[in-house]
C-alpha positions as CSV (number, residue, x, y, z in Angstrom):
1,M,13.7,3.5,-3.7
2,S,11.4,0.5,-4.0
3,I,8.0,-0.9,-3.1
4,S,7.3,-4.4,-2.0
5,V,3.8,-5.8,-1.3
6,T,3.4,-9.2,0.4
7,I,0.0,-10.7,-0.2
8,L,-1.3,-12.2,3.0
9,G,-4.8,-12.7,1.8
10,C,-6.7,-11.8,-1.4
11,H,-10.0,-13.6,-1.4
12,S,-13.5,-12.3,-0.4
13,A,-15.9,-13.4,2.2
14,T,-15.3,-16.6,4.2
15,P,-11.8,-17.9,4.8
16,R,-10.9,-21.4,3.5
17,T,-7.9,-23.6,4.1
18,F,-6.3,-22.5,0.9
19,A,-7.8,-18.9,0.6
20,H,-7.5,-16.1,3.1
21,P,-9.4,-12.8,3.3
22,S,-7.9,-9.4,2.6
23,S,-4.5,-8.4,4.1
24,Q,-1.3,-7.0,2.7
25,F,2.1,-6.1,4.2
26,L,3.6,-3.1,2.4
27,E,7.3,-2.0,2.5
28,I,7.9,1.4,0.9
29,N,11.0,3.5,1.2
30,N,12.1,1.7,4.4
31,R,8.6,2.1,6.0
32,H,6.3,-0.8,6.9
33,F,2.5,-0.8,6.8
34,L,-0.2,-3.4,7.3
35,I,-3.2,-2.9,5.0
36,D,-6.5,-4.5,6.1
37,C,-6.5,-7.4,8.6
38,G,-8.9,-10.1,7.7
39,E,-9.3,-13.2,9.9
40,G,-6.0,-15.2,10.3
41,T,-3.7,-12.3,9.3
42,Q,-1.4,-12.8,12.2
43,V,-1.0,-16.5,11.3
44,Q,-0.1,-15.4,7.7
45,L,2.4,-12.9,9.1
46,R,4.1,-15.8,11.0
47,K,3.9,-18.1,8.0
48,Y,5.7,-15.6,5.7
49,K,8.2,-14.6,8.4
50,I,7.2,-11.0,8.7
51,K,8.3,-9.5,12.1
52,F,5.4,-8.2,14.2
53,T,7.8,-5.5,15.6
54,T,7.9,-3.8,12.1
55,I,4.2,-3.0,12.2
56,D,3.4,0.4,13.7
57,H,0.7,1.6,11.3
58,I,-2.4,-0.4,10.3
59,F,-4.8,0.8,7.6
60,I,-8.4,-0.6,7.6
61,S,-10.4,0.0,4.5
62,H,-13.9,-0.7,5.9
63,L,-15.8,-2.5,8.6
64,H,-16.7,-5.7,6.8
65,G,-15.4,-8.7,8.6
66,D,-13.2,-10.0,5.9
67,H,-11.1,-6.8,6.1
68,F,-10.8,-6.4,9.9
69,F,-11.8,-9.4,12.0
70,G,-8.2,-10.4,12.5
71,L,-7.3,-7.0,14.1
72,I,-8.3,-7.8,17.7
73,G,-6.3,-11.0,17.6
74,L,-3.2,-9.2,16.3
75,I,-3.6,-6.5,18.9
76,S,-3.9,-9.1,21.7
77,T,-0.8,-10.9,20.4
78,F,1.1,-7.6,20.5
79,G,0.1,-7.4,24.2
80,L,1.3,-11.0,24.9
81,L,4.6,-10.2,23.2
82,N,5.1,-7.2,25.6
83,R,4.9,-4.6,23.0
84,N,5.5,-1.1,24.4
85,K,5.6,1.2,21.4
86,E,2.5,3.0,20.1
87,L,0.3,1.4,17.5
88,H,-1.5,3.7,15.0
89,I,-4.7,2.4,13.4
90,Y,-6.4,4.3,10.6
91,G,-9.9,3.3,9.7
92,P,-13.6,4.2,9.6
93,K,-15.4,5.9,12.4
94,G,-16.6,3.2,14.8
95,L,-13.5,1.1,14.6
96,Q,-12.2,2.5,17.9
97,E,-15.4,1.7,19.7
98,I,-15.3,-1.9,18.4
99,I,-11.7,-2.6,19.5
100,E,-12.0,-0.8,22.8
101,L,-15.2,-2.8,23.7
102,Q,-13.5,-6.1,22.8
103,L,-10.5,-5.2,25.0
104,E,-12.8,-4.1,27.8
105,L,-15.1,-7.1,27.9
106,S,-12.1,-9.6,27.6
107,E,-10.4,-7.7,30.4
108,S,-7.3,-7.4,28.2
109,R,-4.5,-5.2,29.5
110,L,-2.1,-3.8,27.0
111,G,1.4,-2.4,27.7
112,F,1.2,0.0,24.8
113,T,-1.0,2.8,23.5
114,I,-3.3,2.5,20.5
115,V,-3.7,5.8,18.6
116,F,-6.9,5.6,16.5
117,H,-7.2,7.8,13.4
118,E,-10.9,7.5,12.6
119,L,-11.9,8.5,9.0
120,K,-15.2,9.9,7.9
121,S,-14.4,12.3,5.1
122,N,-15.9,11.6,1.7
123,G,-13.0,13.3,0.0
124,S,-9.4,12.3,-0.4
125,E,-7.2,13.5,2.5
126,L,-3.7,13.2,3.8
127,I,-3.7,10.9,6.8
128,F,-0.1,10.1,7.3
129,E,3.2,11.8,6.6
130,D,6.8,11.5,7.7
131,T,10.2,12.3,6.1
132,Q,9.9,9.4,3.6
133,V,6.2,8.7,2.8
134,K,2.8,10.3,2.4
135,V,-0.5,8.3,2.7
136,Y,-3.8,9.6,1.2
137,T,-7.3,8.1,1.4
138,V,-9.0,7.1,-1.9
139,P,-12.8,7.3,-1.3
140,L,-14.5,4.2,-2.7
141,H,-18.1,3.3,-3.2
142,H,-19.2,0.1,-1.4
143,R,-22.2,-0.9,0.7
144,I,-20.7,0.9,3.7
145,Y,-18.2,3.7,4.1
146,T,-14.9,2.6,2.5
147,N,-11.5,4.0,1.7
148,G,-8.7,2.8,-0.4
149,F,-5.2,4.1,0.3
150,L,-2.5,5.8,-1.8
151,F,1.1,5.4,-0.6
152,K,3.6,7.9,-2.1
153,E,7.3,8.1,-1.7
154,K,8.7,11.6,-1.2
155,T,11.4,12.7,-3.6
156,G,14.7,11.6,-2.4
157,E,18.1,13.4,-2.3
158,R,20.0,14.2,-5.5
159,K,22.8,11.8,-6.5
160,L,26.4,13.0,-6.5
161,N,28.2,13.3,-9.9
162,I,31.6,12.2,-8.5
163,E,33.5,12.8,-11.7
164,A,32.2,16.4,-11.9
165,I,33.0,16.9,-8.2
166,K,36.6,15.7,-8.7
167,A,37.1,18.5,-11.2
168,S,36.6,21.1,-8.4
169,P,39.2,20.3,-5.6
170,E,37.6,22.8,-3.3
171,I,34.6,20.5,-2.8
172,E,35.2,18.3,0.2
173,I,33.3,15.4,1.7
174,C,31.7,17.7,4.2
175,D,30.0,19.6,1.3
176,Y,28.3,16.5,0.0
177,Q,25.2,16.7,2.0
178,N,24.5,20.2,0.8
179,L,24.9,19.1,-2.7
180,K,22.5,16.2,-2.2
181,S,20.0,18.7,-0.7
182,G,20.2,20.7,-4.0
183,K,22.4,23.6,-3.0
184,D,24.9,25.2,-5.3
185,F,28.6,25.3,-4.4
186,I,30.2,28.6,-3.9
187,K,34.0,28.7,-4.5
188,E,36.4,30.8,-2.5
189,N,36.6,33.3,-5.3
190,G,32.8,33.7,-5.3
191,E,32.2,31.7,-8.4
192,I,29.0,29.6,-8.2
193,I,28.9,26.0,-9.5
194,K,25.3,25.1,-10.2
195,N,24.0,22.1,-8.4
196,K,22.9,20.4,-11.6
197,T,26.5,20.4,-12.7
198,L,27.5,18.4,-9.7
199,T,24.6,16.1,-9.2
200,F,22.1,13.9,-11.0
201,E,18.3,13.8,-10.6
202,P,17.1,11.7,-7.7
203,N,15.4,8.4,-8.4
204,K,11.7,8.7,-9.4
205,P,9.5,8.4,-6.3
206,L,7.2,5.4,-6.5
207,S,3.5,5.0,-5.5
208,Y,1.1,2.2,-4.6
209,A,-2.7,2.4,-4.5
210,Y,-4.9,-0.2,-2.7
211,C,-8.5,-0.1,-3.8
212,S,-10.8,-2.7,-2.2
213,D,-13.9,-3.0,-2.0
214,T,-15.7,-0.8,-4.6
215,V,-17.9,-0.6,-7.6
216,Y,-16.4,0.7,-10.8
217,K,-15.7,4.4,-9.8
218,P,-13.9,6.5,-12.4
219,G,-13.9,9.4,-9.9
220,I,-10.9,7.9,-8.2
221,V,-8.7,8.2,-11.3
222,P,-7.5,11.7,-10.6
223,I,-6.4,10.7,-7.1
224,I,-4.3,7.7,-8.3
225,K,-3.2,9.1,-11.6
226,N,0.1,7.6,-12.9
227,V,0.4,5.3,-9.9
228,D,3.2,2.8,-10.4
229,L,1.4,-0.2,-8.8
230,L,-2.3,-0.5,-8.4
231,Y,-4.2,-3.2,-6.4
232,H,-7.9,-3.1,-7.4
233,E,-10.6,-5.6,-6.3
234,S,-12.1,-7.9,-8.9
235,T,-14.7,-9.9,-7.1
236,F,-16.5,-11.0,-10.2
237,L,-16.2,-11.5,-13.9
238,N,-18.5,-10.0,-16.5
239,D,-20.7,-13.1,-16.3
240,R,-21.9,-11.7,-13.0
241,K,-21.8,-8.0,-13.8
242,E,-25.3,-7.4,-12.4
243,L,-24.4,-9.1,-9.1
244,A,-21.3,-6.9,-8.9
245,K,-23.6,-3.8,-9.2
246,T,-26.0,-5.2,-6.5
247,T,-23.2,-6.0,-4.0
248,K,-21.2,-2.9,-4.9
249,H,-18.2,-4.7,-6.2
250,A,-16.1,-4.6,-9.4
251,T,-15.4,-6.9,-12.3
252,A,-11.9,-7.7,-13.6
253,E,-12.7,-5.8,-16.8
254,E,-13.7,-2.7,-14.7
255,A,-10.5,-3.0,-12.7
256,G,-8.6,-3.0,-16.0
257,K,-10.5,0.1,-17.1
258,I,-9.5,2.0,-13.9
259,A,-5.8,1.0,-14.4
260,K,-5.9,2.2,-18.0
261,E,-7.7,5.4,-17.2
262,A,-5.2,6.1,-14.4
263,G,-2.2,5.3,-16.5
264,A,-1.1,2.8,-13.9
265,G,2.2,1.0,-14.4
266,Q,1.0,-2.4,-13.2
267,L,-2.3,-3.8,-12.0
268,I,-2.8,-6.4,-9.3
269,L,-6.2,-8.2,-9.2
270,G,-7.6,-9.7,-6.0
271,H,-10.7,-10.2,-3.7
272,Y,-11.9,-13.1,-5.8
273,S,-15.3,-14.5,-5.2
274,S,-15.3,-18.2,-4.2
275,R,-17.7,-18.8,-7.1
276,Y,-14.8,-19.1,-9.4
277,T,-12.2,-21.9,-9.6
278,N,-10.2,-20.7,-12.5
279,L,-8.6,-17.4,-11.5
280,N,-6.7,-17.1,-14.8
281,L,-10.1,-15.9,-16.2
282,F,-9.7,-12.7,-14.2
283,K,-6.4,-11.9,-15.7
284,E,-7.7,-12.7,-19.2
285,E,-10.7,-10.5,-18.8
286,A,-8.7,-7.5,-17.4
287,K,-6.1,-7.8,-20.2
288,T,-8.8,-7.1,-22.8
289,V,-8.5,-3.4,-21.7
290,F,-5.1,-3.2,-19.9
291,D,-1.9,-5.1,-20.7
292,H,0.1,-5.2,-17.4
293,V,-2.0,-7.5,-15.2
294,I,-1.0,-10.0,-12.5
295,L,-3.1,-12.0,-10.1
296,A,-2.6,-11.6,-6.4
297,K,-1.6,-14.9,-4.8
298,E,-1.1,-15.5,-1.1
299,G,2.5,-15.6,-0.1
300,E,3.8,-13.6,-3.1
301,K,6.0,-10.7,-2.6
302,I,5.7,-8.2,-5.5
303,T,8.5,-5.7,-5.8
304,I,8.9,-2.7,-8.0
305,D,12.1,-0.6,-8.2
306,S,12.5,3.1,-9.1
307,K,15.3,2.2,-11.5
308,I,12.9,0.1,-13.6
309,P,9.5,1.2,-12.4
310,N,7.5,-0.8,-15.1
311,E,9.0,-4.2,-14.2
312,L,8.1,-6.4,-11.3
313,T,10.0,-8.9,-9.3
314,I,7.7,-11.6,-7.9
315,A,9.0,-14.0,-5.2
316,Y,7.2,-16.5,-3.0
317,Q,7.7,-16.0,0.7
318,N,8.3,-19.3,2.5
């Protein structure tokens, strides 16, 4: 079990030639999700060789342009590529009206269905679930209605203890799936061999939380408690703390506080204001309250594995 996050964009407000607005591609337990879709996201997907066909679920945090202006372009490209499978989009109420109006006025014809899941609850809710993953909203506090998202792996199957199994010749390969599912083995003489004798605990399920944009909001801590990997916006440093309050954003130090209070394994900072040229200052500030901090950088693929959940692998996608 593992989680990989590819940073497609991690800057705030206007896009620049070297800095793109918010978007991430998440791979978790063999599932693929796009989180936010700022302007130019589809170009970034191409640049980092991410297949469009893997994207069936898109999560939009809020209706500020730097988080969703790339969505209609991506949808249009899906149409040009003759997509025929459903596309599920999760985002604030009003998103469906915006997208449908754009499609109507441009007389776009799609060969696939868009299923909108409009969000309006002020509490955390389960919005997606399949056999491998659950996704919850994380209610944030920004200038408009905004959610973060918590992605959680489901507990996997137990692992076979082959040496212990070999000690019981009655156990055949056809019994393995029952053992993985946690069932005891009953011998022909009625003796029960407990499952824990024949298997090992499954790998620890991992979790990823995406929190952008928001003021410092300790109320989200119970929702993301013990998250393995946390992305939290850090638009400003403490030198502009008052501006952060006015614009409903967070500082790097405040992001560090959330990570510490939540007991997060690792913190990723992002959504940097263009006012700053030295991004290392964000990491330095966050590390005054939380040790395990990395800076989001476009093109980086950040991977965490259940075997070593507190260690990251960072590779550049090219």
